[in-house]
PDB file of N, CA, C, O and CB in Angstrom:
ATOM      1  N   MET A   1       0.195  17.560   6.304  1.00  0.00           N
ATOM      2  CA  MET A   1       1.103  16.533   6.683  1.00  0.00           C
ATOM      3  C   MET A   1       0.715  15.161   6.172  1.00  0.00           C
ATOM      4  O   MET A   1      -0.432  14.755   6.361  1.00  0.00           O
ATOM      5  CB  MET A   1       1.219  16.508   8.134  1.00  0.00           C
ATOM      6  N   GLY A   2       1.631  14.411   5.521  1.00  0.00           N
ATOM      7  CA  GLY A   2       1.384  13.176   4.943  1.00  0.00           C
ATOM      8  C   GLY A   2       1.419  11.961   5.892  1.00  0.00           C
ATOM      9  O   GLY A   2       1.799  12.007   7.062  1.00  0.00           O
ATOM     10  N   ALA A   3       0.990  10.908   5.264  1.00  0.00           N
ATOM     11  CA  ALA A   3       0.979   9.576   6.082  1.00  0.00           C
ATOM     12  C   ALA A   3       2.262   9.227   6.423  1.00  0.00           C
ATOM     13  O   ALA A   3       2.446   8.680   7.510  1.00  0.00           O
ATOM     14  CB  ALA A   3       0.378   8.395   5.363  1.00  0.00           C
ATOM     15  N   GLU A   4       3.293   9.475   5.594  1.00  0.00           N
ATOM     16  CA  GLU A   4       4.681   9.079   5.984  1.00  0.00           C
ATOM     17  C   GLU A   4       5.149   9.685   7.177  1.00  0.00           C
ATOM     18  O   GLU A   4       5.814   9.049   7.995  1.00  0.00           O
ATOM     19  CB  GLU A   4       5.630   9.385   4.963  1.00  0.00           C
ATOM     20  N   THR A   5       4.802  11.034   7.345  1.00  0.00           N
ATOM     21  CA  THR A   5       5.192  11.742   8.626  1.00  0.00           C
ATOM     22  C   THR A   5       4.511  11.250   9.865  1.00  0.00           C
ATOM     23  O   THR A   5       5.149  11.093  10.905  1.00  0.00           O
ATOM     24  CB  THR A   5       4.903  13.199   8.514  1.00  0.00           C
ATOM     25  N   TRP A   6       3.141  10.987   9.770  1.00  0.00           N
ATOM     26  CA  TRP A   6       2.384  10.418  10.839  1.00  0.00           C
ATOM     27  C   TRP A   6       2.945   9.003  11.163  1.00  0.00           C
ATOM     28  O   TRP A   6       3.092   8.619  12.324  1.00  0.00           O
ATOM     29  CB  TRP A   6       0.878  10.369  10.460  1.00  0.00           C
ATOM     30  N   GLY A   7       3.213   8.335  10.197  1.00  0.00           N
ATOM     31  CA  GLY A   7       3.775   6.924  10.421  1.00  0.00           C
ATOM     32  C   GLY A   7       5.215   6.948  11.105  1.00  0.00           C
ATOM     33  O   GLY A   7       5.495   6.041  11.889  1.00  0.00           O
ATOM     34  N   ARG A   8       6.009   7.816  10.871  1.00  0.00           N
ATOM     35  CA  ARG A   8       7.382   8.059  11.416  1.00  0.00           C
ATOM     36  C   ARG A   8       7.085   8.351  12.931  1.00  0.00           C
ATOM     37  O   ARG A   8       7.602   7.710  13.846  1.00  0.00           O
ATOM     38  CB  ARG A   8       8.201   9.345  10.631  1.00  0.00           C
ATOM     39  N   ARG A   9       6.148   9.443  13.111  1.00  0.00           N
ATOM     40  CA  ARG A   9       5.841   9.753  14.590  1.00  0.00           C
ATOM     41  C   ARG A   9       5.313   8.675  15.390  1.00  0.00           C
ATOM     42  O   ARG A   9       5.679   8.534  16.557  1.00  0.00           O
ATOM     43  CB  ARG A   9       4.878  10.824  14.708  1.00  0.00           C
ATOM     44  N   ILE A  10       4.414   7.848  14.802  1.00  0.00           N
ATOM     45  CA  ILE A  10       3.642   6.757  15.531  1.00  0.00           C
ATOM     46  C   ILE A  10       4.734   5.803  15.814  1.00  0.00           C
ATOM     47  O   ILE A  10       4.784   5.339  16.953  1.00  0.00           O
ATOM     48  CB  ILE A  10       2.386   6.061  14.669  1.00  0.00           C
ATOM     49  N   LYS A  11       5.628   5.440  14.932  1.00  0.00           N
ATOM     50  CA  LYS A  11       6.668   4.532  15.271  1.00  0.00           C
ATOM     51  C   LYS A  11       7.612   5.045  16.397  1.00  0.00           C
ATOM     52  O   LYS A  11       7.925   4.326  17.346  1.00  0.00           O
ATOM     53  CB  LYS A  11       7.446   4.235  14.045  1.00  0.00           C
ATOM     54  N   ALA A  12       8.033   6.277  16.251  1.00  0.00           N
ATOM     55  CA  ALA A  12       8.783   6.943  17.328  1.00  0.00           C
ATOM     56  C   ALA A  12       8.236   6.891  18.710  1.00  0.00           C
ATOM     57  O   ALA A  12       8.932   6.617  19.688  1.00  0.00           O
ATOM     58  CB  ALA A  12       8.935   8.298  17.002  1.00  0.00           C
ATOM     59  N   TYR A  13       6.925   7.170  18.759  1.00  0.00           N
ATOM     60  CA  TYR A  13       6.278   7.238  20.086  1.00  0.00           C
ATOM     61  C   TYR A  13       6.030   5.827  20.602  1.00  0.00           C
ATOM     62  O   TYR A  13       6.049   5.614  21.815  1.00  0.00           O
ATOM     63  CB  TYR A  13       4.933   8.037  20.018  1.00  0.00           C
ATOM     64  N   ARG A  14       5.781   4.788  19.657  1.00  0.00           N
ATOM     65  CA  ARG A  14       5.549   3.424  20.070  1.00  0.00           C
ATOM     66  C   ARG A  14       6.961   2.935  20.700  1.00  0.00           C
ATOM     67  O   ARG A  14       6.995   2.290  21.747  1.00  0.00           O
ATOM     68  CB  ARG A  14       5.036   2.488  18.777  1.00  0.00           C
ATOM     69  N   LYS A  15       8.066   3.278  20.010  1.00  0.00           N
ATOM     70  CA  LYS A  15       9.308   2.844  20.640  1.00  0.00           C
ATOM     71  C   LYS A  15       9.640   3.415  21.940  1.00  0.00           C
ATOM     72  O   LYS A  15      10.072   2.725  22.863  1.00  0.00           O
ATOM     73  CB  LYS A  15      10.371   3.108  19.798  1.00  0.00           C
ATOM     74  N   LEU A  16       9.414   4.829  22.026  1.00  0.00           N
ATOM     75  CA  LEU A  16       9.624   5.481  23.200  1.00  0.00           C
ATOM     76  C   LEU A  16       8.723   4.847  24.481  1.00  0.00           C
ATOM     77  O   LEU A  16       9.111   4.886  25.649  1.00  0.00           O
ATOM     78  CB  LEU A  16       9.310   6.969  22.910  1.00  0.00           C
ATOM     79  N   LYS A  17       7.624   4.337  24.100  1.00  0.00           N
ATOM     80  CA  LYS A  17       6.705   3.871  25.214  1.00  0.00           C
ATOM     81  C   LYS A  17       7.133   2.294  25.438  1.00  0.00           C
ATOM     82  O   LYS A  17       6.622   1.610  26.325  1.00  0.00           O
ATOM     83  CB  LYS A  17       4.988   4.061  24.764  1.00  0.00           C
ATOM     84  N   GLY A  18       8.021   1.858  24.627  1.00  0.00           N
ATOM     85  CA  GLY A  18       8.500   0.510  24.875  1.00  0.00           C
ATOM     86  C   GLY A  18       7.726  -0.707  24.291  1.00  0.00           C
ATOM     87  O   GLY A  18       7.924  -1.877  24.620  1.00  0.00           O
ATOM     88  N   TYR A  19       6.821  -0.271  23.384  1.00  0.00           N
ATOM     89  CA  TYR A  19       6.060  -1.347  22.754  1.00  0.00           C
ATOM     90  C   TYR A  19       6.715  -1.914  21.422  1.00  0.00           C
ATOM     91  O   TYR A  19       7.261  -1.145  20.632  1.00  0.00           O
ATOM     92  CB  TYR A  19       4.648  -0.821  22.455  1.00  0.00           C
ATOM     93  N   THR A  20       6.646  -3.235  21.204  1.00  0.00           N
ATOM     94  CA  THR A  20       7.008  -3.749  20.035  1.00  0.00           C
ATOM     95  C   THR A  20       5.843  -3.589  19.050  1.00  0.00           C
ATOM     96  O   THR A  20       4.719  -3.249  19.417  1.00  0.00           O
ATOM     97  CB  THR A  20       7.438  -5.129  20.219  1.00  0.00           C
ATOM     98  N   GLN A  21       6.159  -3.840  17.834  1.00  0.00           N
ATOM     99  CA  GLN A  21       4.935  -3.770  16.785  1.00  0.00           C
ATOM    100  C   GLN A  21       3.854  -4.721  17.158  1.00  0.00           C
ATOM    101  O   GLN A  21       2.666  -4.440  17.002  1.00  0.00           O
ATOM    102  CB  GLN A  21       5.389  -4.142  15.264  1.00  0.00           C
ATOM    103  N   ILE A  22       4.313  -5.959  17.701  1.00  0.00           N
ATOM    104  CA  ILE A  22       3.279  -6.904  17.903  1.00  0.00           C
ATOM    105  C   ILE A  22       2.532  -6.528  19.129  1.00  0.00           C
ATOM    106  O   ILE A  22       1.310  -6.674  19.138  1.00  0.00           O
ATOM    107  CB  ILE A  22       3.816  -8.295  17.993  1.00  0.00           C
ATOM    108  N   GLN A  23       3.136  -6.073  20.128  1.00  0.00           N
ATOM    109  CA  GLN A  23       2.418  -5.590  21.307  1.00  0.00           C
ATOM    110  C   GLN A  23       1.492  -4.461  20.982  1.00  0.00           C
ATOM    111  O   GLN A  23       0.351  -4.506  21.443  1.00  0.00           O
ATOM    112  CB  GLN A  23       3.378  -5.154  22.364  1.00  0.00           C
ATOM    113  N   PHE A  24       1.837  -3.524  20.288  1.00  0.00           N
ATOM    114  CA  PHE A  24       1.128  -2.290  19.928  1.00  0.00           C
ATOM    115  C   PHE A  24      -0.070  -2.674  19.071  1.00  0.00           C
ATOM    116  O   PHE A  24      -1.180  -2.203  19.318  1.00  0.00           O
ATOM    117  CB  PHE A  24       2.069  -1.279  19.167  1.00  0.00           C
ATOM    118  N   ALA A  25       0.142  -3.541  18.046  1.00  0.00           N
ATOM    119  CA  ALA A  25      -0.909  -3.927  17.250  1.00  0.00           C
ATOM    120  C   ALA A  25      -1.972  -4.653  18.098  1.00  0.00           C
ATOM    121  O   ALA A  25      -3.157  -4.419  17.862  1.00  0.00           O
ATOM    122  CB  ALA A  25      -0.405  -4.766  16.135  1.00  0.00           C
ATOM    123  N   ARG A  26      -1.640  -5.483  19.028  1.00  0.00           N
ATOM    124  CA  ARG A  26      -2.454  -6.224  19.816  1.00  0.00           C
ATOM    125  C   ARG A  26      -3.378  -5.185  20.609  1.00  0.00           C
ATOM    126  O   ARG A  26      -4.605  -5.281  20.643  1.00  0.00           O
ATOM    127  CB  ARG A  26      -1.598  -7.160  20.726  1.00  0.00           C
ATOM    128  N   GLU A  27      -2.646  -4.191  21.236  1.00  0.00           N
ATOM    129  CA  GLU A  27      -3.479  -3.210  22.085  1.00  0.00           C
ATOM    130  C   GLU A  27      -4.379  -2.481  21.262  1.00  0.00           C
ATOM    131  O   GLU A  27      -5.439  -2.091  21.751  1.00  0.00           O
ATOM    132  CB  GLU A  27      -2.634  -2.203  22.852  1.00  0.00           C
ATOM    133  N   LEU A  28      -4.047  -2.203  19.872  1.00  0.00           N
ATOM    134  CA  LEU A  28      -5.045  -1.528  19.093  1.00  0.00           C
ATOM    135  C   LEU A  28      -6.005  -2.341  18.446  1.00  0.00           C
ATOM    136  O   LEU A  28      -6.923  -1.820  17.813  1.00  0.00           O
ATOM    137  CB  LEU A  28      -4.470  -0.765  18.151  1.00  0.00           C
ATOM    138  N   GLY A  29      -5.878  -3.599  18.546  1.00  0.00           N
ATOM    139  CA  GLY A  29      -6.846  -4.562  17.887  1.00  0.00           C
ATOM    140  C   GLY A  29      -6.713  -4.618  16.353  1.00  0.00           C
ATOM    141  O   GLY A  29      -7.686  -4.826  15.629  1.00  0.00           O
ATOM    142  N   ILE A  30      -5.496  -4.427  15.903  1.00  0.00           N
ATOM    143  CA  ILE A  30      -5.343  -4.508  14.512  1.00  0.00           C
ATOM    144  C   ILE A  30      -4.132  -5.404  14.131  1.00  0.00           C
ATOM    145  O   ILE A  30      -3.329  -5.704  15.014  1.00  0.00           O
ATOM    146  CB  ILE A  30      -5.202  -3.122  13.949  1.00  0.00           C
ATOM    147  N   SER A  31      -3.968  -5.827  12.907  1.00  0.00           N
ATOM    148  CA  SER A  31      -2.928  -6.699  12.660  1.00  0.00           C
ATOM    149  C   SER A  31      -1.505  -6.011  12.647  1.00  0.00           C
ATOM    150  O   SER A  31      -1.373  -4.789  12.582  1.00  0.00           O
ATOM    151  CB  SER A  31      -3.212  -7.369  11.387  1.00  0.00           C
ATOM    152  N   VAL A  32      -0.564  -6.810  12.706  1.00  0.00           N
ATOM    153  CA  VAL A  32       0.781  -6.308  12.604  1.00  0.00           C
ATOM    154  C   VAL A  32       0.969  -5.759  11.277  1.00  0.00           C
ATOM    155  O   VAL A  32       1.608  -4.709  11.201  1.00  0.00           O
ATOM    156  CB  VAL A  32       1.799  -7.348  12.887  1.00  0.00           C
ATOM    157  N   SER A  33       0.505  -6.306  10.185  1.00  0.00           N
ATOM    158  CA  SER A  33       0.784  -5.848   8.873  1.00  0.00           C
ATOM    159  C   SER A  33       0.026  -4.480   8.698  1.00  0.00           C
ATOM    160  O   SER A  33       0.587  -3.641   7.993  1.00  0.00           O
ATOM    161  CB  SER A  33       0.352  -6.936   7.797  1.00  0.00           C
ATOM    162  N   VAL A  34      -1.089  -4.189   9.216  1.00  0.00           N
ATOM    163  CA  VAL A  34      -1.741  -2.919   9.151  1.00  0.00           C
ATOM    164  C   VAL A  34      -0.923  -1.915   9.886  1.00  0.00           C
ATOM    165  O   VAL A  34      -0.691  -0.832   9.350  1.00  0.00           O
ATOM    166  CB  VAL A  34      -3.135  -2.989   9.702  1.00  0.00           C
ATOM    167  N   LEU A  35      -0.437  -2.212  11.153  1.00  0.00           N
ATOM    168  CA  LEU A  35       0.325  -1.290  11.790  1.00  0.00           C
ATOM    169  C   LEU A  35       1.755  -0.943  11.028  1.00  0.00           C
ATOM    170  O   LEU A  35       2.251   0.182  11.094  1.00  0.00           O
ATOM    171  CB  LEU A  35       0.522  -1.822  13.178  1.00  0.00           C
ATOM    172  N   GLY A  36       2.283  -1.897  10.390  1.00  0.00           N
ATOM    173  CA  GLY A  36       3.576  -1.779   9.628  1.00  0.00           C
ATOM    174  C   GLY A  36       3.266  -0.736   8.456  1.00  0.00           C
ATOM    175  O   GLY A  36       4.092   0.112   8.119  1.00  0.00           O
ATOM    176  N   GLU A  37       1.984  -0.871   7.853  1.00  0.00           N
ATOM    177  CA  GLU A  37       1.625  -0.013   6.718  1.00  0.00           C
ATOM    178  C   GLU A  37       1.460   1.282   7.168  1.00  0.00           C
ATOM    179  O   GLU A  37       1.926   2.185   6.474  1.00  0.00           O
ATOM    180  CB  GLU A  37       0.430  -0.428   6.018  1.00  0.00           C
ATOM    181  N   VAL A  38       0.832   1.571   8.292  1.00  0.00           N
ATOM    182  CA  VAL A  38       0.672   2.829   8.885  1.00  0.00           C
ATOM    183  C   VAL A  38       2.001   3.509   9.210  1.00  0.00           C
ATOM    184  O   VAL A  38       2.251   4.668   8.882  1.00  0.00           O
ATOM    185  CB  VAL A  38      -0.141   2.686  10.085  1.00  0.00           C
ATOM    186  N   GLU A  39       2.806   2.736   9.853  1.00  0.00           N
ATOM    187  CA  GLU A  39       4.232   3.170  10.266  1.00  0.00           C
ATOM    188  C   GLU A  39       4.990   3.556   8.950  1.00  0.00           C
ATOM    189  O   GLU A  39       5.669   4.583   8.922  1.00  0.00           O
ATOM    190  CB  GLU A  39       5.059   1.932  11.082  1.00  0.00           C
ATOM    191  N   ARG A  40       4.873   2.731   7.855  1.00  0.00           N
ATOM    192  CA  ARG A  40       5.706   3.060   6.669  1.00  0.00           C
ATOM    193  C   ARG A  40       5.066   4.318   5.893  1.00  0.00           C
ATOM    194  O   ARG A  40       5.720   4.960   5.072  1.00  0.00           O
ATOM    195  CB  ARG A  40       5.806   1.747   5.682  1.00  0.00           C
ATOM    196  N   GLY A  41       3.805   4.597   6.204  1.00  0.00           N
ATOM    197  CA  GLY A  41       3.255   5.607   5.504  1.00  0.00           C
ATOM    198  C   GLY A  41       2.445   5.084   4.310  1.00  0.00           C
ATOM    199  O   GLY A  41       1.909   5.906   3.567  1.00  0.00           O
ATOM    200  N   THR A  42       2.333   3.904   4.101  1.00  0.00           N
ATOM    201  CA  THR A  42       1.559   3.301   2.893  1.00  0.00           C
ATOM    202  C   THR A  42       0.065   3.207   3.158  1.00  0.00           C
ATOM    203  O   THR A  42      -0.722   2.953   2.246  1.00  0.00           O
ATOM    204  CB  THR A  42       2.087   1.837   2.546  1.00  0.00           C
ATOM    205  N   ARG A  43      -0.322   3.415   4.414  1.00  0.00           N
ATOM    206  CA  ARG A  43      -1.736   3.477   4.806  1.00  0.00           C
ATOM    207  C   ARG A  43      -2.065   4.523   5.756  1.00  0.00           C
ATOM    208  O   ARG A  43      -1.460   4.597   6.826  1.00  0.00           O
ATOM    209  CB  ARG A  43      -2.157   2.239   5.366  1.00  0.00           C
ATOM    210  N   THR A  44      -3.029   5.376   5.419  1.00  0.00           N
ATOM    211  CA  THR A  44      -3.492   6.483   6.257  1.00  0.00           C
ATOM    212  C   THR A  44      -4.429   6.012   7.350  1.00  0.00           C
ATOM    213  O   THR A  44      -5.461   5.443   6.993  1.00  0.00           O
ATOM    214  CB  THR A  44      -4.183   7.528   5.411  1.00  0.00           C
ATOM    215  N   PRO A  45      -4.197   6.179   8.594  1.00  0.00           N
ATOM    216  CA  PRO A  45      -5.172   5.644   9.632  1.00  0.00           C
ATOM    217  C   PRO A  45      -6.297   6.547   9.581  1.00  0.00           C
ATOM    218  O   PRO A  45      -6.163   7.729   9.267  1.00  0.00           O
ATOM    219  CB  PRO A  45      -4.587   5.562  11.112  1.00  0.00           C
ATOM    220  N   ASP A  46      -7.496   5.976   9.909  1.00  0.00           N
ATOM    221  CA  ASP A  46      -8.685   6.867   9.986  1.00  0.00           C
ATOM    222  C   ASP A  46      -8.732   7.537  11.288  1.00  0.00           C
ATOM    223  O   ASP A  46      -7.895   7.262  12.148  1.00  0.00           O
ATOM    224  CB  ASP A  46      -9.981   6.110   9.766  1.00  0.00           C
ATOM    225  N   SER A  47      -9.658   8.401  11.489  1.00  0.00           N
ATOM    226  CA  SER A  47      -9.687   9.278  12.739  1.00  0.00           C
ATOM    227  C   SER A  47      -9.950   8.388  13.964  1.00  0.00           C
ATOM    228  O   SER A  47      -9.479   8.756  15.040  1.00  0.00           O
ATOM    229  CB  SER A  47     -10.836  10.428  12.638  1.00  0.00           C
ATOM    230  N   SER A  48     -10.631   7.293  13.899  1.00  0.00           N
ATOM    231  CA  SER A  48     -10.864   6.428  14.979  1.00  0.00           C
ATOM    232  C   SER A  48      -9.543   5.684  15.483  1.00  0.00           C
ATOM    233  O   SER A  48      -9.300   5.522  16.679  1.00  0.00           O
ATOM    234  CB  SER A  48     -11.924   5.440  14.554  1.00  0.00           C
ATOM    235  N   LEU A  49      -8.733   5.258  14.465  1.00  0.00           N
ATOM    236  CA  LEU A  49      -7.583   4.578  14.706  1.00  0.00           C
ATOM    237  C   LEU A  49      -6.491   5.623  15.338  1.00  0.00           C
ATOM    238  O   LEU A  49      -5.742   5.295  16.258  1.00  0.00           O
ATOM    239  CB  LEU A  49      -7.123   3.896  13.368  1.00  0.00           C
ATOM    240  N   ILE A  50      -6.491   6.860  14.764  1.00  0.00           N
ATOM    241  CA  ILE A  50      -5.640   7.859  15.342  1.00  0.00           C
ATOM    242  C   ILE A  50      -6.046   8.122  16.648  1.00  0.00           C
ATOM    243  O   ILE A  50      -5.133   8.210  17.470  1.00  0.00           O
ATOM    244  CB  ILE A  50      -5.611   9.070  14.597  1.00  0.00           C
ATOM    245  N   ASP A  51      -7.272   8.280  17.076  1.00  0.00           N
ATOM    246  CA  ASP A  51      -7.789   8.394  18.448  1.00  0.00           C
ATOM    247  C   ASP A  51      -7.200   7.415  19.296  1.00  0.00           C
ATOM    248  O   ASP A  51      -6.608   7.720  20.331  1.00  0.00           O
ATOM    249  CB  ASP A  51      -9.240   8.263  18.513  1.00  0.00           C
ATOM    250  N   GLN A  52      -7.364   6.100  18.838  1.00  0.00           N
ATOM    251  CA  GLN A  52      -6.992   4.883  19.675  1.00  0.00           C
ATOM    252  C   GLN A  52      -5.494   4.984  19.827  1.00  0.00           C
ATOM    253  O   GLN A  52      -5.028   4.809  20.953  1.00  0.00           O
ATOM    254  CB  GLN A  52      -7.433   3.439  18.983  1.00  0.00           C
ATOM    255  N   ILE A  53      -4.673   5.253  18.798  1.00  0.00           N
ATOM    256  CA  ILE A  53      -3.242   5.266  18.946  1.00  0.00           C
ATOM    257  C   ILE A  53      -2.897   6.223  20.023  1.00  0.00           C
ATOM    258  O   ILE A  53      -2.118   5.880  20.913  1.00  0.00           O
ATOM    259  CB  ILE A  53      -2.541   5.625  17.651  1.00  0.00           C
ATOM    260  N   CYS A  54      -3.426   7.390  19.998  1.00  0.00           N
ATOM    261  CA  CYS A  54      -2.953   8.615  20.895  1.00  0.00           C
ATOM    262  C   CYS A  54      -3.497   8.136  22.331  1.00  0.00           C
ATOM    263  O   CYS A  54      -2.871   8.440  23.347  1.00  0.00           O
ATOM    264  CB  CYS A  54      -3.667  10.251  20.371  1.00  0.00           C
ATOM    265  N   LYS A  55      -4.652   7.395  22.387  1.00  0.00           N
ATOM    266  CA  LYS A  55      -4.960   7.003  23.799  1.00  0.00           C
ATOM    267  C   LYS A  55      -4.030   6.033  24.361  1.00  0.00           C
ATOM    268  O   LYS A  55      -3.647   6.101  25.528  1.00  0.00           O
ATOM    269  CB  LYS A  55      -6.306   6.438  23.911  1.00  0.00           C
ATOM    270  N   THR A  56      -3.658   5.118  23.527  1.00  0.00           N
ATOM    271  CA  THR A  56      -2.785   4.015  23.919  1.00  0.00           C
ATOM    272  C   THR A  56      -1.376   4.507  24.284  1.00  0.00           C
ATOM    273  O   THR A  56      -0.746   4.029  25.228  1.00  0.00           O
ATOM    274  CB  THR A  56      -2.705   2.985  22.788  1.00  0.00           C
ATOM    275  N   LEU A  57      -0.904   5.502  23.478  1.00  0.00           N
ATOM    276  CA  LEU A  57       0.325   5.988  23.777  1.00  0.00           C
ATOM    277  C   LEU A  57       0.383   7.129  24.680  1.00  0.00           C
ATOM    278  O   LEU A  57       1.449   7.668  24.978  1.00  0.00           O
ATOM    279  CB  LEU A  57       0.934   6.284  22.658  1.00  0.00           C
ATOM    280  N   ASP A  58      -0.799   7.518  25.137  1.00  0.00           N
ATOM    281  CA  ASP A  58      -0.986   8.584  26.093  1.00  0.00           C
ATOM    282  C   ASP A  58      -0.413   9.954  25.637  1.00  0.00           C
ATOM    283  O   ASP A  58       0.238  10.667  26.400  1.00  0.00           O
ATOM    284  CB  ASP A  58      -0.355   8.179  27.387  1.00  0.00           C
ATOM    285  N   ILE A  59      -0.688  10.278  24.367  1.00  0.00           N
ATOM    286  CA  ILE A  59      -0.435  11.613  23.927  1.00  0.00           C
ATOM    287  C   ILE A  59      -1.517  12.310  23.300  1.00  0.00           C
ATOM    288  O   ILE A  59      -2.427  11.656  22.792  1.00  0.00           O
ATOM    289  CB  ILE A  59       0.603  11.624  23.072  1.00  0.00           C
ATOM    290  N   PRO A  60      -1.526  13.658  23.274  1.00  0.00           N
ATOM    291  CA  PRO A  60      -2.703  14.171  22.725  1.00  0.00           C
ATOM    292  C   PRO A  60      -2.760  14.110  21.214  1.00  0.00           C
ATOM    293  O   PRO A  60      -1.674  14.101  20.634  1.00  0.00           O
ATOM    294  CB  PRO A  60      -2.868  15.514  23.171  1.00  0.00           C
ATOM    295  N   VAL A  61      -3.795  14.068  20.538  1.00  0.00           N
ATOM    296  CA  VAL A  61      -3.958  13.934  19.074  1.00  0.00           C
ATOM    297  C   VAL A  61      -3.130  15.194  18.413  1.00  0.00           C
ATOM    298  O   VAL A  61      -2.470  15.037  17.386  1.00  0.00           O
ATOM    299  CB  VAL A  61      -5.624  13.945  18.655  1.00  0.00           C
ATOM    300  N   GLU A  62      -3.211  16.275  18.996  1.00  0.00           N
ATOM    301  CA  GLU A  62      -2.647  17.383  18.415  1.00  0.00           C
ATOM    302  C   GLU A  62      -1.041  17.290  18.445  1.00  0.00           C
ATOM    303  O   GLU A  62      -0.379  17.937  17.634  1.00  0.00           O
ATOM    304  CB  GLU A  62      -3.184  18.616  19.136  1.00  0.00           C
ATOM    305  N   GLU A  63      -0.492  16.538  19.321  1.00  0.00           N
ATOM    306  CA  GLU A  63       0.896  16.306  19.335  1.00  0.00           C
ATOM    307  C   GLU A  63       1.393  15.416  18.167  1.00  0.00           C
ATOM    308  O   GLU A  63       2.438  15.609  17.547  1.00  0.00           O
ATOM    309  CB  GLU A  63       1.252  15.709  20.626  1.00  0.00           C
ATOM    310  N   LEU A  64       0.555  14.470  17.962  1.00  0.00           N
ATOM    311  CA  LEU A  64       0.796  13.497  16.839  1.00  0.00           C
ATOM    312  C   LEU A  64       0.633  14.310  15.432  1.00  0.00           C
ATOM    313  O   LEU A  64       1.474  14.182  14.542  1.00  0.00           O
ATOM    314  CB  LEU A  64      -0.309  12.200  16.939  1.00  0.00           C
ATOM    315  N   LEU A  65      -0.362  15.046  15.313  1.00  0.00           N
ATOM    316  CA  LEU A  65      -0.602  15.720  14.080  1.00  0.00           C
ATOM    317  C   LEU A  65       0.061  17.013  13.885  1.00  0.00           C
ATOM    318  O   LEU A  65      -0.024  17.559  12.785  1.00  0.00           O
ATOM    319  CB  LEU A  65      -1.951  15.908  13.926  1.00  0.00           C
ATOM    320  N   ALA A  66       0.708  17.553  14.835  1.00  0.00           N
ATOM    321  CA  ALA A  66       1.278  18.958  14.805  1.00  0.00           C
ATOM    322  C   ALA A  66       2.256  19.003  13.504  1.00  0.00           C
ATOM    323  O   ALA A  66       2.994  18.082  13.153  1.00  0.00           O
ATOM    324  CB  ALA A  66       2.138  19.317  16.278  1.00  0.00           C
ATOM    325  N   THR A  67       2.125  20.129  12.929  1.00  0.00           N
ATOM    326  CA  THR A  67       2.824  20.335  11.593  1.00  0.00           C
ATOM    327  C   THR A  67       4.268  20.999  11.816  1.00  0.00           C
ATOM    328  O   THR A  67       5.032  21.183  10.868  1.00  0.00           O
ATOM    329  CB  THR A  67       1.897  21.308  10.617  1.00  0.00           C
ATOM    330  N   ASN A  68       4.551  21.307  12.994  1.00  0.00           N
ATOM    331  CA  ASN A  68       5.891  22.052  13.307  1.00  0.00           C
ATOM    332  C   ASN A  68       7.044  21.236  13.392  1.00  0.00           C
ATOM    333  O   ASN A  68       8.116  21.753  13.708  1.00  0.00           O
ATOM    334  CB  ASN A  68       5.843  22.772  14.576  1.00  0.00           C
ATOM    335  N   SER A  69       6.938  19.720  13.088  1.00  0.00           N
ATOM    336  CA  SER A  69       8.194  18.912  13.213  1.00  0.00           C
ATOM    337  C   SER A  69       8.036  17.938  12.108  1.00  0.00           C
ATOM    338  O   SER A  69       8.906  17.091  11.904  1.00  0.00           O
ATOM    339  CB  SER A  69       8.401  18.183  14.667  1.00  0.00           C
TER     340      SER A  69
END
């Protein structure tokens, strides 16, 4: 699965949990521009950022990275 798919999923979960990009970026300790790049799929998050995203969104890593959707 590519960065674009991860980015779409991250954005969808972020919105589902009610975070704006600014709020979510602050929670993660990253800039809004980095979050935007991740959500657009132009930047692949490293494993520590993926873990942090999943913890903040309260979803299992496997759910974010699943290849069935």
